[in-house]
N, C-alpha and C positions, 0 to 999 in steps of 0.2 A: 145469257151466259151459257157457255158450253163447258161441260165438265168432261174431262177425259179420264178414262181408266187406264191405269198402267197395266200392261199385260206382262205376266211373269213368263219371261222367255228362257229362264234358267232351266237347266235339265233337272228333272225330278230326282230326289235322293233315292238311292236304292236301299230298301229295308233289308236288314240281315234276316236270314231264315230263323224261325222260332227255335229257341234252345230246347233240346230234348231233355226230358226228365230222366234222372237216373233210375235204374230198375229198383223198384220198391219191394219186390217179392210178392208172394201171395198174401191176400188179406187174412188175418187171423181172427178167429172167433174170440169174443171177450171171455175172460176167465170168470166163471161163476163160483162164488164162494158157497160152501155148504153151510147149512143152518147149524145152530148150536142149541139143541133143545134143553140142555142143562142150564145154559145161561138164561134162557127165557123162563124156565121153571124157577130158578133162583131169584130172578127179578120179581116175578109175580108173588112167590111165597114171601119174600122179604118185604114187599110193599104191603101185602095183606097183614103180615105179622106186625109191621110198624103201625099200621092203622089200628089193629087190635090192641097194641101196646098202649095206645092213648086212652084206652078204657081200662081202668085198673082191675075191674072184676074179670076181664078176659085175659089176664096175664098168663094163664097156663097155655092158652091157645097161641098167644104171642110168642111165648118161649119155644113151643114146638115148631111153629112156622119159622121163627128166626133161626133155629138150629138147622132145620132143613134148607132154608134159603142160603145160609152161610156155607153149608156143606156142598150143595149143588153149585153154588157160585165158585167155590174153590176148584171143584172138579171141572166145571165149564171153562174157567179161566186157564187151567192147565191144558185142557184140550185145544183151546184157541191158540195158546202159545206154541204148543208142539206141532200143530198142523197149520201151515200158513194159508191153506185154502179154506179153513174153517173160520167163520166170522163169529161175532158175538163177544169179543174180548171186553169191550166197554160195558155191555149189558151184564156180563158175568161180574165185573167189578162193581157195578151198581147193585147187583144182587148181594154181593158180599157186604157192602156198606149198609144196605137196608136190613139184611139179616142181623148184622151186629147191632144196629140201632134197635131192632125188634127185641133182641136179647136184653139190651140195656133197659129198654122201656118195660119189659116183663119183670125184671128184677126190681125196678122202681115200683111197679104195680103191686108186686108181692109185699114190698115194705109198706106201701100205703094201705093195702087191705089188712095186713097184720096189725098195723097201728089202729086202724078203724075198729077192728073186732076186739082188740085187747083193752080198749078204753071204755 
């Protein structure tokens, strides 16, 4: 048996030239956000204050760290809102929440210690 190949005798299709890309401009450097030290400080102080608040005898330290964490968090959040290049808005908010929690736990610790010594 003999097989025959069909030969494509049609003219090849002409491909259009590649499309040119529109001018994109010069590449820009990525925008770097500046750090927010107050937000970091509020988060750390609020976290340590909340941990100290779990131990009633350390309520005084929890209250001090909670007030500092709350204050630094509010200042850090205000700085992050006013300056769009400054990051740390979420961390400042977490510091405010942890500072408030530390203050609440400190008050509860004062009540527990006062009741323990009065009876």
